[in-house]
C-alpha positions, 0 to 999 in steps of 0.5 A: 447493224447487229439486227441486220447481220442476224437477219441476213445470216438466218436468211442465208442459213435457211436458204442453204439448209432447204437447198441441201435438204431438197437437192442432195436427196434429189441427186440433181439441181434439175429439180424444177419444183424445188426451185419453184418452192424456193422462189415462192418462199424465200422471195416473200421472206426477203421482202417481208424481212426488209419491210419489218427492218425498216418499219418495225425492227422490234417485231423483226427481232421477236420473229428471229428469236425462236427460243421456247421456255415452255416444255410443251412448246419445246416438244412441238418445235422439235417434232415440227423440225423432224417433220420438215426434215422428213418432208423435204428429204422425202420430196427430193427422193420422190423426184429422184426415184419417181415414186409419185406424180402431181399434175402441174395444174395441182402444183399451180393451185398449191403455189397460189395457196402458198402465196395467199397463206404467206400474204395472210401471215404478213397481214397477221404480223401487221395487225399484232405487234406482240407476235413472237415465235416463242410463247410468252407474255410480253410487257404491256401486252394487250389482247388483239381482237380486230381484223383477222383476230376478230374471225379466229383466235389464231389466224397466224396458225391458220395461215401457216397450216395452209402454207405448210400443207401446200409445200409438199404439193408445190414440191410435187410429192404426195409422199412428202404430203403424208410426212407433213400431215402430222403437223395438223395435230402438232399445231393443235397441241401448240394452240391448246398450250398457248391458250393455256398460257395466255388465259393464265397470264394475259388480262382479257384473253378469257373474255376474248375467247368467249367473243371469238369462238373458234381457233383457226377454222370458223365454225369448225375449230 
């Protein structure tokens, strides 16, 4: 019951915060792209949360824990939060003052990318029971090297990168897209630091890096 209440509270809190960050700057609830984004994001989150609560409450508990111990990761989380705040607020202002326009067909493609990215994110969670929002070495943790982890070392970050870059396009704002772009180097810093922690503390991870050469994009990086 405690886990259920915690999950519901975080879901409602996230929904309210995102709504405020989008609709207040827009000055209206008639921001269609914002409603589209909220539906595309929070309906899958709700479904995934229900599945995790039933099938894997331990993993749900890990995903709800966002506290970081690594100083580098604390900085990454803080910067990411600022980028999201700026991106959502700018998107609302863009709608209000008509600074830019994204064609509906581009928004439709971005919506598909967002959904596919979230589906990949869910698949990563299915494959890796050690997946946590905080960078840590867990008790009895083993290297996962099958499925998507056999293609790139950080499939979760690969999925979230595409998901986050699709968000401002779904919201219909090129200026918001510029706000989200710095997330690319930010996630690169997070990955490099995470690999340092895993290499030092997780048995077999150094050999895994030799077998799977690329971090998030095959043949690129």
